[in-house]
N, C-alpha and C positions, 0 to 999 in steps of 0.2 A: 504493500500499500504504499502508496509517494507522499513523500511526507512537504503538500503543496496545496496553498489554500486554495478551494474550486471558486469565489467567489473574485476575492483579489489578487492571486497569483504568488501570492507573500509563501515564498519557501524558506529552509533554512540558510542561516550566513553566517562565513566564518570568522570567529576572532582568537587571541588569547586568553591563556586561563596567564595570569602572574600570581605571584608568590609573594611572601613576604620581604623574602631575596630579589627579587624585580627579576626573579627565573619566567622565561615565558615559554609554556604549548600550548601546540594550535586544539582545541575545542568546535562543539559545532553550538549553534545559538540556536534551535529550534522554534517554528512558528506555534502555538496552541492553538492545536487545535479540539476541534467537537466534530460527535457525528451527530448532526438536526434533523428532525423535519421541519420543516417550512409549509407553512401550509399558502396554497398559490389561492384567494378569490376568486379569478379567473379563472382557472380551470377547478376548482368545486374535489381538488384533494392536498395530499401533503408531497414532498419534493425531499427525498432522503437526501440532504452533500454533509461535505467533509469540509468545513470551514471554520476560519481562527474565529477567537472571540473580540479581537476586532471587529471584522464581517459583522458578526450578527450584531452588533451595536450597532452597525453605519446602518442595516435594513430594519431595524426598530424605530434607528432615526428618518428614512427614507416613507417609512408609512406598510413597510411592507416588502414583500415576494418583489409583486408584479414590478412597483413603483422600482424596486432596487434596477431592479434586471432590465427596464429601461431604461433607466441611465447608465445602466453601467457600458464599459467599450468592450470592443465581441475580444481587442488581444488580450483581457487580465482576464476570461471567464474560461473555463476547462471544453472541453466537448459535451461533457452532460447539461452541464450551467447551460452552453450557446443555445441545446438543443431545446434546453423549456422554455428561456428566450422567443425564439421562433413558434416554439407552440405560446405561449401568450400570445406573443403577436398576434396572429394570424386568426387564435380564438376574437380577440377582440376587433376584429376585422370582420368578421361575418358576425358579432353581437351586433 
């Protein structure tokens, strides 16, 4: 399972552990990913995604998954999220 947020594209970063003696060793900073089911009002069902805690706050701030995906850039979204975005756009166009 990839350690990348499906909505923001946020992934692992690298850095150093720095000891008291100022010794430096490589380490990884992993994003805070959570498995969540977000409700789509347009589709009327839940969508399971693996997103960061920051992305979850952003979805709440924008007013739900549908509104978040409408404003999100396609380059940041995963293939699954992009598919859901197109489904929502199609459902809104026919309604």
